[in-house]
C-alpha positions as CSV (number, residue, x, y, z in Angstrom):
1,M,0.2,0.7,-0.2
2,V,1.1,3.5,-1.6
3,K,2.4,5.0,2.3
4,L,-0.1,8.1,4.1
5,K,2.7,10.6,3.6
6,K,2.9,10.0,-0.3
7,R,-0.8,9.4,-0.9
8,S,-1.9,12.5,1.1
9,K,0.3,14.7,-1.0
10,R,-0.3,13.6,-4.1
11,I,-3.7,14.3,-3.3
12,F,-3.5,17.5,-2.3
13,E,-1.4,18.9,-5.4
14,L,-4.2,17.2,-7.5
15,L,-6.3,19.2,-6.3
16,K,-4.6,22.1,-6.0
17,N,-3.6,21.3,-10.2
18,Y,-7.1,21.3,-11.0
19,P,-8.4,24.1,-10.0
20,N,-12.4,23.4,-11.5
21,G,-12.3,20.0,-10.4
22,I,-11.3,16.3,-10.6
23,T,-13.2,13.2,-10.1
24,G,-12.7,10.6,-7.0
25,E,-12.4,8.0,-10.6
26,Q,-9.6,9.9,-11.8
27,M,-7.6,10.2,-8.8
28,A,-7.8,6.4,-8.0
29,K,-6.5,5.8,-11.3
30,Q,-3.5,7.8,-11.1
31,L,-2.9,6.9,-8.0
32,G,-3.5,3.4,-8.2
33,V,-6.1,2.8,-5.2
34,S,-10.0,2.1,-5.2
35,S,-12.2,5.1,-5.0
36,R,-13.0,4.2,-1.9
37,T,-9.6,4.9,-0.5
38,I,-9.8,8.7,-2.3
39,R,-12.9,9.1,-0.6
40,S,-11.4,7.9,2.8
41,D,-8.2,10.9,2.1
42,I,-10.8,13.2,1.4
43,K,-12.4,12.5,4.6
44,F,-9.1,13.0,6.5
45,L,-7.8,16.3,4.0
46,Q,-11.1,17.9,4.7
47,E,-10.3,17.9,8.7
48,L,-7.1,19.5,7.9
49,L,-8.4,21.9,5.8
50,E,-11.4,22.9,8.2
51,P,-9.0,24.7,10.6
52,H,-8.2,27.3,7.7
53,D,-11.4,28.2,6.6
54,V,-10.7,25.7,3.3
55,N,-13.6,23.0,2.0
56,I,-13.3,20.7,-0.5
57,I,-16.6,20.4,-2.7
58,A,-17.9,17.6,-4.6
59,I,-19.7,19.0,-7.4
60,P,-21.7,16.2,-9.6
61,N,-19.9,15.3,-12.9
62,R,-16.9,17.6,-12.1
63,G,-16.2,15.9,-8.9
64,Y,-13.9,17.5,-6.0
65,H,-12.3,20.7,-6.0
66,I,-11.1,23.2,-3.4
67,N,-12.5,26.5,-2.4
68,N,-10.9,29.7,-1.0
69,I,-7.2,28.0,-2.1
70,E,-5.5,31.4,-1.4
71,N,-6.2,30.5,2.8
72,V,-3.7,27.1,2.5
73,G,-0.5,28.5,3.2
74,Q,-0.1,27.0,5.6
75,L,-1.5,23.2,5.1
76,E,1.3,21.9,4.0
77,D,3.0,22.2,7.5
78,E,0.6,20.7,8.6
79,L,0.0,18.1,5.7
80,S,3.3,17.2,6.9
81,R,2.9,17.3,10.4
82,Q,-0.1,14.8,10.4
83,D,1.7,12.7,7.7
84,N,4.3,12.0,10.2
85,I,1.7,9.8,12.1
86,N,3.3,6.1,11.3
87,F,0.2,3.4,10.7
88,E,2.5,0.6,9.8
89,T,3.2,-0.9,13.2
90,S,-0.1,-2.9,15.0
91,E,1.2,-0.5,18.2
92,E,1.0,2.4,16.5
93,R,-2.7,1.8,14.8
94,I,-3.4,0.9,18.8
95,N,-1.6,4.2,19.9
96,C,-4.4,6.1,17.0
97,I,-7.2,4.2,17.8
98,I,-6.6,5.6,21.9
99,A,-5.2,9.3,20.5
100,K,-8.6,9.7,18.2
101,L,-11.1,8.2,21.0
102,L,-9.8,10.6,24.2
103,E,-9.5,13.5,21.4
104,N,-13.2,13.5,21.1
105,T,-13.8,13.2,24.8
106,F,-13.3,17.3,24.6
107,S,-16.6,17.4,22.3
108,E,-18.4,14.1,22.9
109,K,-18.4,13.2,19.8
110,P,-18.9,9.3,19.0
111,I,-17.0,7.8,16.2
112,T,-17.9,4.4,13.8
113,Q,-15.4,1.4,13.7
114,M,-16.1,2.6,9.5
115,D,-14.1,5.8,10.2
116,L,-12.2,4.7,12.4
117,A,-10.6,2.2,10.3
118,D,-11.2,4.3,7.3
119,M,-8.4,6.9,9.1
120,L,-6.1,4.2,9.8
121,F,-6.6,2.2,6.6
122,V,-7.7,-0.5,7.5
123,S,-10.9,-3.1,7.1
124,V,-13.1,-3.4,9.4
125,S,-12.0,-6.6,11.2
126,T,-8.6,-5.7,12.0
127,L,-9.5,-2.7,13.8
128,K,-12.1,-4.8,15.8
129,A,-8.9,-6.5,16.9
130,H,-6.7,-3.5,17.7
131,L,-10.3,-1.9,19.9
132,C,-9.5,-5.1,22.4
133,D,-6.0,-4.6,22.7
134,A,-7.2,-0.4,23.4
135,K,-9.9,-1.6,25.3
136,K,-7.5,-4.0,27.4
137,I,-4.9,-0.3,28.1
138,L,-8.0,1.7,28.6
139,G,-9.1,-0.4,31.0
140,K,-6.2,0.2,33.2
141,Y,-7.4,3.4,33.6
142,D,-11.3,2.4,35.2
143,L,-11.9,3.6,31.5
144,K,-14.3,2.2,28.6
145,I,-15.1,2.0,24.7
146,V,-18.7,2.2,24.7
147,Q,-21.2,2.8,22.3
148,Y,-23.4,6.5,21.8
149,K,-26.9,6.8,20.9
150,G,-26.2,4.2,18.7
151,K,-24.0,7.4,16.7
152,G,-20.3,5.5,16.8
153,M,-18.2,5.0,19.7
154,I,-17.2,6.7,22.5
155,I,-14.9,6.8,26.3
156,D,-17.0,6.3,28.8
157,G,-14.8,7.1,32.7
158,E,-14.0,9.8,35.6
159,E,-13.0,12.9,34.2
160,I,-9.6,12.9,36.6
161,K,-8.8,9.3,34.8
162,I,-9.1,10.6,31.2
163,R,-6.7,13.3,32.3
164,Y,-4.6,11.1,33.6
165,C,-4.8,8.6,30.2
166,M,-4.3,11.6,28.1
167,A,-0.8,13.0,30.9
168,E,0.3,9.6,30.6
169,F,0.0,9.0,27.0
170,I,1.6,12.0,25.3
171,N,4.6,11.3,28.6
172,K,5.1,8.1,27.4
173,H,4.8,8.2,23.4
174,N,5.4,11.7,22.6
175,F,2.9,11.2,20.5
176,K,3.1,14.8,18.4
177,P,0.0,14.7,16.4
178,F,-1.7,13.8,19.2
179,Y,-0.1,16.1,21.2
180,Q,-1.1,18.8,19.4
181,K,-4.8,17.8,18.4
182,I,-5.2,17.8,23.0
183,L,-3.4,20.9,24.0
184,P,-3.8,23.2,20.2
185,N,-2.2,27.0,20.8
186,T,-1.0,25.8,23.7
187,D,2.4,27.2,24.5
188,M,4.4,24.5,26.5
189,V,7.4,26.3,27.2
190,K,5.6,28.9,28.3
191,I,3.8,26.2,31.1
192,D,7.1,25.6,31.6
193,K,8.6,28.0,32.9
194,I,5.5,29.6,35.2
195,I,5.6,26.3,36.6
196,K,9.5,26.3,37.4
197,K,9.4,30.3,38.5
198,I,6.7,28.8,41.7
199,L,8.6,25.5,42.1
200,N,11.6,28.0,42.5
201,Q,10.4,30.3,44.8
202,R,8.4,28.2,46.7
203,K,11.9,26.2,47.1
204,L,10.6,22.5,46.4
205,Q,12.4,20.2,44.2
206,L,10.7,17.4,41.8
207,A,12.3,15.5,40.2
208,D,12.7,16.0,36.8
209,D,10.1,13.1,35.4
210,A,7.4,14.5,37.6
211,K,8.0,18.1,36.9
212,E,7.2,17.1,33.0
213,N,4.2,15.4,34.2
214,L,3.3,18.3,36.3
215,C,3.5,20.1,33.0
216,A,1.7,17.9,31.1
217,H,-1.7,18.2,33.9
218,T,-1.5,21.2,33.9
219,A,-1.8,22.4,29.7
220,I,-4.6,19.3,30.3
221,A,-6.4,21.2,33.1
222,V,-6.2,24.7,31.0
223,Q,-7.3,22.8,27.8
224,R,-10.4,20.5,29.4
225,S,-11.2,23.7,31.5
226,K,-12.1,25.1,28.6
227,Y,-15.1,22.3,27.2
228,N,-16.4,22.7,31.1
229,K,-14.5,19.1,31.9
230,T,-14.3,19.7,35.2
231,V,-12.5,17.2,38.2
232,L,-15.6,17.1,40.8
233,Y,-14.3,17.3,45.0
234,S,-15.7,16.5,47.8
235,A,-16.1,18.7,50.3
236,S,-13.7,16.7,53.0
237,L,-11.7,16.2,50.1
238,A,-10.8,19.5,49.2
239,Q,-10.9,20.7,52.8
240,K,-8.3,18.3,52.9
241,I,-6.3,19.5,50.1
242,S,-6.3,23.2,50.7
243,N,-4.6,22.5,54.0
244,T,-1.6,21.5,52.3
245,F,1.3,23.3,50.7
246,E,0.8,21.7,47.6
247,Y,-2.2,23.6,47.4
248,D,-0.6,27.1,48.2
249,V,1.9,25.8,45.1
250,A,-0.8,25.4,43.0
251,K,-2.6,28.7,43.8
252,D,0.7,30.1,42.9
253,I,0.8,28.6,39.4
254,V,-3.1,29.4,38.4
255,A,-2.6,32.9,39.6
256,E,0.7,33.3,37.6
257,I,-1.2,31.6,34.6
258,Y,-4.1,34.0,34.4
259,E,-1.4,37.2,35.1
260,Q,0.6,35.9,32.1
261,D,-2.3,34.6,29.3
262,G,-5.5,35.8,31.1
263,I,-6.9,32.7,31.4
264,D,-8.9,32.4,34.8
265,L,-9.1,28.9,36.4
266,S,-11.3,27.7,38.6
267,Y,-10.8,26.4,42.2
268,A,-11.4,22.8,41.0
269,E,-7.8,23.0,39.1
270,I,-6.0,24.7,41.8
271,Y,-7.0,21.1,43.6
272,Y,-6.5,19.1,40.6
273,I,-3.0,21.1,40.2
274,A,-2.4,20.3,44.2
275,Q,-3.2,16.5,44.2
276,C,-0.8,16.1,41.2
277,L,1.9,17.4,43.4
278,L,0.6,15.5,46.3
279,A,1.5,12.8,44.7
280,S,4.6,13.7,42.7
281,K,8.0,12.4,43.2
282,K,10.0,15.0,45.5
283,V,14.4,15.5,45.9
284,F,13.9,15.6,49.4
285,D,10.6,15.9,51.9
286,M,8.8,19.5,52.6
287,G,8.4,20.2,55.8
288,E,6.3,18.4,58.7
289,S,3.3,16.0,57.8
290,A,0.4,15.2,60.1
291,D,1.3,11.2,58.7
292,K,5.1,11.7,59.6
293,V,4.7,9.8,63.3
294,H,2.6,7.2,61.3
295,V,4.9,6.7,58.5
296,K,7.8,6.1,61.1
297,E,5.8,3.2,62.9
298,L,5.1,1.8,59.3
299,V,9.0,1.7,58.1
300,D,9.8,-0.4,61.8
301,V,7.2,-2.4,61.1
302,I,8.0,-3.3,57.5
303,L,11.4,-3.7,58.6
304,R,11.2,-5.8,61.8
305,E,8.6,-8.5,59.1
306,I,11.4,-8.2,56.8
307,N,13.9,-9.5,59.3
308,E,11.7,-11.7,60.5
309,K,10.3,-13.2,57.9
310,M,13.5,-13.3,55.4
311,V,16.5,-13.2,58.3
312,I,17.6,-10.3,56.4
313,D,17.9,-7.4,59.0
314,F,17.8,-3.7,57.5
315,T,16.6,-1.9,61.0
316,N,19.9,0.1,61.3
317,D,20.0,1.2,57.5
318,E,19.4,4.6,58.1
319,Y,19.4,5.5,54.7
320,L,17.2,2.3,53.9
321,R,14.6,4.1,56.6
322,D,14.5,7.3,54.9
323,G,13.7,6.6,51.0
324,L,10.9,3.9,52.3
325,M,9.6,6.8,54.3
326,L,9.8,9.5,51.8
327,H,8.6,6.9,49.5
328,L,5.5,6.2,51.2
329,N,4.6,9.7,52.2
330,I,4.2,10.2,48.6
331,A,2.5,7.4,47.9
332,L,0.3,6.9,50.7
333,T,-1.3,10.6,49.6
334,R,-1.3,9.0,46.0
335,I,-3.0,5.9,46.7
336,E,-5.9,8.3,49.4
337,F,-6.2,10.7,46.2
338,H,-6.6,7.7,43.8
339,M,-3.6,8.8,41.4
340,I,-2.7,6.5,39.0
341,I,1.4,5.9,38.5
342,R,3.2,3.9,36.1
343,N,6.2,2.1,36.9
344,E,8.6,1.5,33.4
345,L,11.0,-0.6,34.9
346,L,8.4,-3.1,36.9
347,D,8.7,-6.2,34.6
348,T,12.9,-5.4,35.2
349,I,12.7,-5.4,38.3
350,K,10.6,-8.9,39.0
351,N,12.8,-10.5,37.0
352,D,15.8,-9.1,37.8
353,Y,16.0,-8.8,41.1
354,P,13.3,-11.5,42.7
355,L,14.7,-11.0,46.1
356,A,13.9,-6.9,46.3
357,F,10.6,-7.3,45.0
358,Q,9.8,-10.1,47.5
359,M,10.4,-7.9,50.4
360,G,8.7,-5.3,48.5
361,V,5.5,-7.3,48.0
362,I,6.0,-8.1,52.2
363,A,5.9,-4.3,52.5
364,G,3.0,-3.4,50.3
365,K,0.9,-6.2,52.4
366,I,1.9,-4.5,55.5
367,V,0.9,-1.1,54.0
368,E,-2.4,-2.6,52.9
369,K,-2.9,-4.3,56.5
370,Y,-2.3,-0.9,58.0
371,D,-3.8,1.7,56.5
372,N,-6.6,-0.4,54.8
373,I,-5.9,0.7,51.6
374,K,-5.0,-0.9,48.2
375,I,-1.5,-1.4,46.8
376,N,-0.9,-2.5,43.1
377,E,2.6,-3.6,42.0
378,N,3.6,-0.2,40.2
379,E,3.9,1.1,43.8
380,I,5.4,-2.2,45.1
381,G,7.7,-1.8,42.1
382,Y,9.3,1.6,43.3
383,I,9.4,0.4,47.0
384,A,11.5,-2.5,45.8
385,L,14.3,-0.8,44.3
386,H,14.9,1.1,47.9
387,F,15.4,-2.9,49.2
388,G,17.3,-3.3,46.1
389,A,19.9,-0.6,47.3
390,A,20.1,-1.0,50.2
391,I,21.0,-5.1,49.5
392,S,23.8,-3.8,47.2
393,R,25.4,-1.5,50.1
394,N,25.0,-4.2,52.4
395,G,26.1,-6.7,50.4
396,I,23.8,-9.3,51.9
397,K,22.8,-11.8,48.9
398,E,26.1,-13.2,49.4
399,N,26.4,-13.9,53.1
400,I,29.9,-14.5,53.1
401,K,33.5,-11.9,52.9
402,A,34.5,-10.0,50.6
403,K,35.6,-11.5,47.2
404,N,39.3,-10.3,46.6
405,V,39.8,-9.1,43.7
406,V,42.9,-7.9,41.1
407,I,42.0,-4.5,38.8
408,V,44.5,-5.0,35.4
409,C,44.2,-1.9,33.5
410,S,46.3,-0.8,30.0
411,A,46.2,3.1,30.6
412,G,48.2,4.9,33.1
413,L,47.9,5.5,36.5
414,G,45.5,8.4,36.6
415,M,42.9,6.1,34.0
416,S,43.7,2.9,37.0
417,V,42.8,4.9,40.0
418,L,39.5,6.0,38.5
419,L,38.6,2.8,37.3
420,K,39.8,1.4,41.4
421,A,37.8,4.4,42.6
422,K,34.6,3.7,39.7
423,I,34.1,-0.2,41.2
424,E,35.0,0.7,44.7
425,E,31.5,3.4,44.2
426,H,29.7,0.8,42.8
427,F,30.5,-2.3,45.4
428,N,31.5,-1.3,48.4
429,N,32.7,-3.6,50.7
430,R,31.7,-6.4,48.9
431,L,35.2,-6.4,46.8
432,N,38.9,-6.3,48.0
433,I,40.6,-4.8,46.0
434,M,44.1,-6.5,46.2
435,K,46.1,-4.2,43.8
436,I,46.2,-2.9,40.2
437,I,49.0,-4.1,37.5
438,P,49.2,-4.6,34.4
439,G,48.6,-7.5,32.1
440,Y,52.0,-8.2,31.8
441,E,52.3,-9.4,35.6
442,V,49.5,-11.7,35.2
443,D,50.4,-15.1,35.9
444,N,49.4,-18.3,37.9
445,S,50.3,-17.2,41.3
446,I,48.0,-14.3,40.7
447,M,45.0,-16.4,39.5
448,D,45.6,-19.1,42.0
449,N,45.5,-16.1,45.1
450,T,42.5,-14.4,43.9
451,D,39.1,-14.5,43.3
452,F,38.7,-12.5,40.0
453,V,41.0,-10.8,37.7
454,F,38.7,-7.4,36.1
455,T,41.1,-6.2,32.9
456,T,40.2,-4.0,30.0
457,V,42.8,-5.6,28.2
458,P,43.1,-9.7,27.1
459,L,45.0,-11.5,29.0
460,K,47.2,-13.5,26.7
461,G,47.2,-17.2,27.9
462,I,45.4,-17.3,30.4
463,H,42.0,-18.9,30.2
464,S,39.8,-19.0,33.3
465,D,36.6,-18.3,34.6
466,K,38.0,-15.9,37.2
467,V,38.9,-13.2,34.2
468,I,36.0,-10.5,33.1
469,M,36.6,-7.8,30.9
470,I,35.2,-4.6,31.3
471,N,35.6,-1.3,29.9
472,H,37.8,1.9,31.0
473,M,35.7,3.8,32.3
474,L,32.8,1.5,34.3
475,K,29.8,1.5,32.7
476,E,26.8,0.1,33.3
477,E,26.5,-3.5,31.0
478,D,29.9,-3.7,33.2
479,I,28.4,-3.1,36.5
480,V,25.3,-5.9,35.2
481,K,28.4,-8.2,34.0
482,I,30.4,-8.2,37.7
483,E,26.6,-8.8,39.5
484,N,26.0,-11.4,37.5
485,K,29.3,-12.8,37.6
486,V,30.3,-12.2,40.9
487,F,27.5,-12.5,43.3
488,R,25.5,-14.7,41.3
489,E,27.0,-17.6,40.5
490,N,25.7,-19.8,43.1
491,K,28.6,-21.8,45.5
492,T,25.9,-24.4,46.9
493,E,27.0,-28.0,45.2
494,K,24.5,-29.6,43.0
495,I,23.6,-31.9,45.3
496,E,21.9,-29.6,47.7
497,I,20.0,-28.1,44.8
498,E,19.0,-31.6,43.1
499,T,17.6,-32.3,46.6
500,F,14.8,-29.3,45.9
501,F,13.5,-31.5,43.3
502,S,12.0,-34.7,42.8
503,K,9.8,-36.8,39.9
504,T,7.0,-36.8,41.8
505,N,6.5,-33.5,41.8
506,F,7.0,-33.0,38.4
507,Y,3.4,-33.4,36.5
508,I,2.5,-33.2,33.1
509,N,-0.5,-33.8,30.9
510,K,-3.0,-32.1,32.8
511,N,-6.0,-29.4,31.5
512,F,-6.8,-26.5,33.9
513,E,-9.2,-23.4,33.3
514,G,-7.1,-21.2,35.1
515,K,-4.8,-20.3,37.6
516,N,-6.3,-20.6,40.4
517,E,-6.8,-24.6,39.9
518,C,-3.5,-24.6,38.5
519,L,-2.3,-22.9,42.1
520,H,-4.9,-24.8,44.5
521,F,-3.8,-28.3,42.2
522,L,0.1,-28.2,43.3
523,T,0.1,-26.6,47.0
524,D,-2.8,-29.2,47.9
525,Q,-0.5,-31.9,46.1
526,A,2.7,-30.5,48.3
527,I,0.5,-30.2,51.3
528,K,-0.8,-33.8,50.9
529,K,2.9,-35.2,50.8
530,G,4.2,-33.2,53.8
531,L,6.1,-30.9,52.0
532,M,3.3,-27.3,52.8
533,T,1.2,-27.0,55.8
534,S,-2.2,-24.8,54.8
535,K,-0.9,-21.5,56.1
536,I,2.0,-22.0,53.3
537,K,-0.7,-22.2,50.8
538,E,-2.8,-19.4,52.1
539,L,0.8,-17.3,51.6
540,V,1.1,-18.9,47.9
541,F,-2.4,-17.2,47.2
542,E,-1.3,-14.0,49.3
543,R,1.6,-13.2,47.4
544,E,-0.6,-14.2,43.7
545,E,-3.1,-11.8,44.6
546,M,-0.3,-9.0,45.0
547,A,1.1,-8.9,41.6
548,S,1.6,-11.7,38.5
549,T,3.9,-14.2,39.1
550,A,4.2,-15.2,35.0
551,I,7.4,-14.0,33.6
552,G,6.3,-14.3,30.2
553,D,7.5,-17.2,27.8
554,L,4.7,-19.5,28.6
555,A,6.4,-19.9,32.4
556,A,4.9,-18.9,35.8
557,I,6.6,-18.6,39.0
558,P,4.5,-18.9,42.1
559,H,5.8,-18.4,45.6
560,P,4.4,-18.3,48.8
561,M,5.1,-14.7,50.5
562,Y,7.3,-16.0,52.7
563,N,8.1,-19.1,54.4
564,E,7.5,-19.8,58.0
565,D,9.3,-23.7,57.7
566,N,12.0,-25.3,56.8
567,K,11.1,-27.4,54.0
568,S,12.2,-26.6,50.6
569,F,11.2,-27.8,47.3
570,V,10.3,-26.6,43.6
571,S,7.1,-28.5,42.0
572,C,6.7,-28.1,38.0
573,L,3.3,-28.3,35.8
574,I,3.4,-28.8,32.3
575,L,-0.6,-28.0,30.9
576,D,-2.0,-29.8,28.0
577,K,-2.7,-26.0,26.8
578,A,-2.1,-22.9,27.8
579,I,-3.9,-20.9,29.9
580,M,-4.6,-16.5,30.9
581,W,-2.9,-16.2,33.7
582,E,-3.0,-12.4,34.3
583,D,-2.6,-11.0,31.1
584,L,-0.2,-13.4,29.7
585,P,-0.3,-16.9,28.6
586,V,1.1,-19.8,30.6
587,Q,1.7,-23.6,30.0
588,V,4.2,-24.6,32.4
589,I,4.3,-23.6,36.2
590,F,7.3,-23.8,39.0
591,L,6.0,-24.0,42.4
592,L,9.0,-22.4,44.3
593,N,9.2,-23.2,48.0
594,I,12.4,-22.2,49.5
595,G,12.8,-23.6,53.6
596,K,13.3,-20.4,56.0
597,N,16.7,-22.0,56.9
598,N,17.3,-21.9,52.8
599,A,16.6,-18.1,52.3
600,N,20.2,-17.6,50.9
601,L,18.7,-19.0,47.7
602,W,15.7,-17.5,47.1
603,E,17.0,-15.7,44.3
604,T,19.5,-18.4,43.3
605,M,16.8,-20.6,42.2
606,F,14.7,-18.0,41.4
607,L,17.2,-16.6,38.9
608,K,18.4,-20.2,37.8
609,L,14.5,-21.1,36.2
610,Y,14.4,-17.6,34.9
611,N,16.9,-17.5,33.0
612,Y,16.2,-21.6,32.4
613,I,13.2,-20.2,30.5
614,K,14.2,-17.4,29.1
615,L,18.0,-17.9,28.1
616,K,18.1,-21.7,27.4
617,N,14.6,-21.4,26.0
618,G,14.0,-24.7,29.1
619,I,9.7,-24.1,27.8
620,N,10.7,-25.8,24.6
621,S,12.2,-28.4,25.8
622,M,10.0,-29.5,28.6
623,L,7.0,-28.8,26.1
624,E,8.5,-31.2,23.5
625,N,9.7,-33.7,25.7
626,K,8.1,-33.8,28.9
627,S,10.6,-35.6,30.3
628,Y,11.6,-35.3,34.4
629,D,15.2,-36.4,33.5
630,L,16.1,-34.1,30.7
631,F,14.9,-31.4,32.7
632,L,16.7,-31.5,35.5
633,R,19.7,-32.7,33.7
634,E,19.4,-29.6,31.5
635,F,18.7,-26.9,34.6
636,M,21.1,-28.6,36.3
637,E,24.4,-27.6,33.7
638,M,22.7,-23.4,34.6
639,F,24.8,-24.2,37.5
């Protein structure tokens, strides 16, 4: 199919070149498309022409022609802008559907499936498939696509949820055509300057992404208010917001907008901007909060529970305490005001830092219990980041003395010292750097008396797993490599790991309809065999309720929230056909149950299973062979 950009421009040129008119059939022949496609393009171009007081007129027997052609001076820029929309991938088309539906919420104008299909140049059947995906995305904001009076589709939902969706869509996709439609004639640079000015005056520091998000919400508030689309606040909530420092900041922002642009926003928009500020990530805490004592007590409970349930003591880590208090102070406000937050790092945190995420889950459960609120996995992910940093700082995962390291650097003294400092900065007391030497000094004696050698140059004649190549300027990829090779290589004897597996816990050819059936089957079997108590079974379901344990590639790794006994095992269930596990298909389930006495092996086992699934394509082998012996052999090769 001819790309939209070329065809749109060509049709526009034809209309200009035939001032007396050209028929749709003639244009179709010249462009090699159907008359129906031409009609769709004409309709699309008409939308671009209307703001310029220009119309495409259809005259019987003469075809189409442009009136007021002298007014189209700016149209080519507009056309060029619109043509940058790329409808080639499913994701881009889904984004365009959401963008159009959100745009129409200003005027509550419905749009038909046929019109959407024409806009995207796809069939109605293809559009329906994309609409299913669009509904899932909008559903995350509690928004629905509904039929409106038989005239087409509109988005249905609360005003505040529509605004959240718009702001996130703008920030996440940087979708310029949509951005300009939803915020026409909005000077984002000016709004940014206004917000910076007020934040500086009020000495309030926001994280960069939080400031950008506030700009988007403020611009949306200005535009939505023009259409009388406002967020309704109860008297009690309005009173609560008006008593905050953030409310005063919001008032200043609104006053500055009025002074500079003459736009007089209502008090509802002040509450809205204040609400956004309350939920924003701040660089440091502001003033005294009525909830600070409560949050401090909450953090105390969380750290005690982590120590009791996971045998890891963070109670003296003041950095962790401060980080958790700052985050929870904001997060509790965000949840209280029903503010939505997305965690773009969530999958990475869940899969690459499972121990930290597990701590986040435990913390989230405690917050739910004490504050009677619901914590979603996006918030859990952010809490987990603080635990991940604490694990790194304290070298807790290893539970052994620091690794002895020799650095081989081919550069001069200055570069060598800088490299050493960077490594020490990142790994703190987890590494003991014995010395820095040139490559030619590395011999068998060096290799025998050190745990690892970090080198910036290839070492001739040295072949050892102890050697790790890194860059002169320590990069993120080097840090990840060191983490994986130095700290995640399990040193436990294979025979100990093998005791976690048993042929009697390997189930094949099962047919279940949903994840709960699978979890009941695996946990009930474990209880029958004396491997698990009913209390641990409850903790498996509690953990699953907090956040899905599906990891992609047709696999899930459910596990209890924590383990109170000392029995360790891994059960495996292979289904005849895949089921939906939340929003991911799953056909192979590993029930991971690591006892309290083996708590130090929990993350090792999770990551080994994860790597077997992701890196070794283990699921394909399991589905093809359904052999316990082959699985165990392949899995143990990971150690």
